[in-house]
N, C-alpha and C positions, 0 to 999 in steps of 0.2 A: 471502468464501466461495469455493468452487471454481467455476470457470467464469464467475464474475462475474454479478451481477444475480440475479434470481429471487426476491428478497425473503427470504432466509434463508441459513444456513450451507450449505445444500445447493446453493446457486448455481443454475446453469442446470438442474440435475437436478430441482428442485422449483419449478414455476412459481408466481408470486405469485397471491394470491387474485383480483386484478383480471384477470390474464391468463387464469386458469381460467374466470372468469365470462364473459369475452369469447368464449373458445372454446366454452363451453356455449351461449351465445347464438347464435353462428354455426351450431352444430350444430342447434339447434332451428329456426332459420330454414330450413335446408336440408330438414329433415324436414317442416315445414309446407308449404313450396313443393312438395315431392314429392307430398304428399297432395292438394294443390289441382290439380296437373297430372294426377294419376292420375284424379281425378274428371272433369276436363275431357276426358281421353282417352276415358273410357267414354261420356260424353255425345255426343262426336263420332262414336264408333263406332255408337251407337244411331241416330244421324241418317244414317248411311251415308257419312260423310266419312272414309273409311279412311286416306287419306294424312295428313290433319290429326290424326286420332286417334293414328296411329303417331308423329307428331312430338311430340305432347303426352306420350305414354307414354315416349318416348325421353328427353325432358327430365326427366320424373319419376324415371326410373332414374338419370340422371346426378346429379340433386340429392341423391338418397339415397346414392349412392356417395360424393359429396363429404362427407356427414356421417360416413360410416364412415372415410374417409381422415383426417378431422380427429381422430377418436378414436384412430386408430392412431398418429398423430404424437405424441399426448400420452402414450402408454403407456410406462412405465418399470418396471424391476425393481431398485430400489436395495435395499441390505441393511436389515434391521430397525434396526440401529444408526443408519444415516444417516436413516432415516425418523423415528425417535424424536428425534434431534437437531434435525432440521428442524422437526418439529411442535412441539417444546417451545419453540422460539424464534420461533414464528409463531402468529398467531391464526387461521390458515386451518384449516378442518375437515379430517378425515381424507379422503385422496384415493384415487381408484380406481387410481392408478398406483403405489401403495405396496404391497409384498408382504412377507410375513414371511420371515426366513431359515430355514434348516433347524434352527438351535438353538432350543430351547424358550424362550419369553419369561420374563422375571423376573416376580415377583408385581406389581411396580409398573407394568409395561407391558402386562400381559395384557388389561386392559379396552380399552386403546387399540388393541392389535392385533386384538382381536375386532371392534371397530368398523371397523377397516380392512378386515378380511376380509368383513364384512357389506356394506361399501360396494362392494368389488370384486365380490361376488356379484350385487349389484344391477346393476352395470355390465355384467356378462356377460349377465344376463337381458335388459337393454335392447338390447344388441347382437344377441342372438338374435332378439328381436322385430323389429329392423331388417332382419335377414336374411330373416325370414319375409315382411316387407312387400316386400322386393326380389323375392322369389320370386313374390309375387302380381302385381307389375308385369310380370315376365317371362311369366307365364301370360297376362296380358292382351295383351301384345305378340304372343305366339304366336297367340292367337285372331284378332287383326287380320291378321297375316300370312296365316293360312289363308283368311280371307275374301277377301283380295286374290289368292289363288291361289299364294302363295309357301309351299308346304308344307315345303320344306327349311328355310327360316328359322323356320317355326313349330315344327318338330321341335327345332331347336337351343334355342329359347326355353323350350320345355316341359321339355327335359332339364336345362337350367340351373336352372329353377325347382325341379324335383324334387331335384337335388343340393343346392340351397340349403336346402330344407326338411329333408332328412335331416341335413345338417350342423348346422342350428340346433337340431334336436331333442336333440343331445348323446347322452349315454349311452356305453356301452362296446360292444365287439364282440359281446357276447352279446345285445345289444338290436337287432341289425341287422335282423332280421325285423320287429320291432315298429316300427322307424323307417321301413322300406320300406313297411309296410302301414298306416301312420297315414293317417287319412281325408284329410288335406290332401295328403300325398304321393301317395296313390292317385288323387286328382283330376288331378294333373300327369301321372301315368303314363297316365291315360285320354286326356288331350288329346294326349299323344305318340303313343299308339296311333292316334288319329284322323288325325294327320298322316302316320303310316306308311301308313294306308289310302289317303290321297290320293296318296301317292307310289307306290302299287302294291306296297308291301312287305307283302304279305298274310300271309305265314307269320310274320314278326316281330310284326305286329299281333295275329294270333290267339294266339300264345304269350303275349304280354303280357296280353291281355284274359282269357285263361283263368285266369291267376294273380290278376288284379285281381278277377274275378268270385268266385273262391273266397274271397278275403279279405273281400269285401263280404258274402257270404252268411254267413261265420263271424261277422262283427260283428253282423249282423242276428239270427242265431240266439242269440247271447249276450245281445243286447238284449231279445229276446222272453223268454228265460229269466228275466232280471231282472224283467221286467214281470209275469211269472206269479207271482212271489213276493209281489206287492202292495206298496203304499206308502200309508201313512196320510196323508201330506202331499199334499194336492190339487195344490199348486203343483209339487212334485217329480214327481208322477204326470203332470201336464201336460207338463213338460219332457221326461220319458222318452217320452211319446207322440209329441211333436214330433220327437225324435231318431229314434224308430223309423220314423216316416213318411219322414224324410229318408234313412234307410238303405234303405228299400224303394224309394224313387225312384232311389237310386244303383245298386241291384241291377238295376232295370228298364233303366236307361240302359246299363249294362254288357252286359246280355243283348241289347239292341237293336243296339248297336254290334258285338258279336260275331257276331250273325246277319247283319249287313250285310257284315262282313269275309268270312264263310264263303260268302255269296252271290256276292261278287266273285271268290272263289277258284274256285267252280264255273264261273262264266262264263269266267274266264281259262282254265281247263282245257278247257272246251268249244271255245274259240277255237283253242287249240293242237291239239286233236284234229282239228278241221275242216281246219286248215292242213296237218296231216300226212296226212289222207285225200286232199286235193287233190294233194299231192305224189306220193303212191303211185299215184293214178289216172293222172296224167300219165306216170309211169314205166311202168305197165302198158301204156298206149296206145302209147308209144314202142317197147316191146319187141315188142308184137303187130305193129306196122307193119313193123318190120325182119324179123320172121319171115315175114310175108306176101310181102315183096319177095324174100327168099331162096327161098321156095317157088316163086314164079312163075318165077324165073330158072332154077332147077334143072329145073322141069317143061319149060320151053322147050328146054333143052339136051338133055333126055332124049328129047324127041319128034323130035329131029333136024331141026328146022325150019331150022337154019343161018342164022337171022336174026342181024342185028347187035344190039349192046347198045341202040342207039337204037331199033331196031324193037321190041325187047322192052319198052323203057321206054314207048313210045307205046301199046303194047297194054295195059300195066298202067293207064295213065292213062285209056284208053277204058273199061276195066272199072270 
């Protein structure tokens, strides 16, 4: 076969079943390790051990990234003809690294290609879930950074988390608002606004929170409208009630943070105004002093006292 090895005519382009199984096992090990380290990081954060928490979360992120890199190394895009030839000579199942060509399949290969497409769709879904998990780790890292006073690093983490969630949600350009305002994405945006508040970037934080609050209120309004229609299923009704309570809590949190940002804006404006007033007062005092000196000097000269500059200066000081 081409490229040698690989367990079939496809050669190196089509890994053997044993190689695929080994890669899948390594990937699952990375995912499991990431989950364990994430839980450890949260536990250490709750205990107040922020440095150790951040170390565990960093390792959780790195483990998950390794699983994604393993998947990327396995991805290929051979032609449908190569795929069919490789699969017909191998007992391995349809693979996620096999894609159809542009030409429509023949009747004899259609079921196989549908299976390949379904497998590829499952793999895309799994990778999207991994990106969501990575975003969750980034949000956790951001919270720890903020607790340690590193608001700049916190902001970067939350922005990365938000970008990952938007990317994982897929869709087309017409769905951009829906992806930006998804509940999970809004949570990352909220945390980013909190970091901007800590950095003193009040205008940016306010603008972001106004948009977040509007999206939260719209979701709550829609949820209440659905609840008003009623639901015969008690379990479904309970689920909707829990979702409505969560949305109400999200709205309350956004309102609280927005009020805090606006309070800081007012205080910052007051500090600027007081500093400006002190500067103007000093300026007025200096101008008044110079005017008084000039007035005294002119008055002395007009009176014809004939005194020297030193005599006039001593007279002013005595006054």
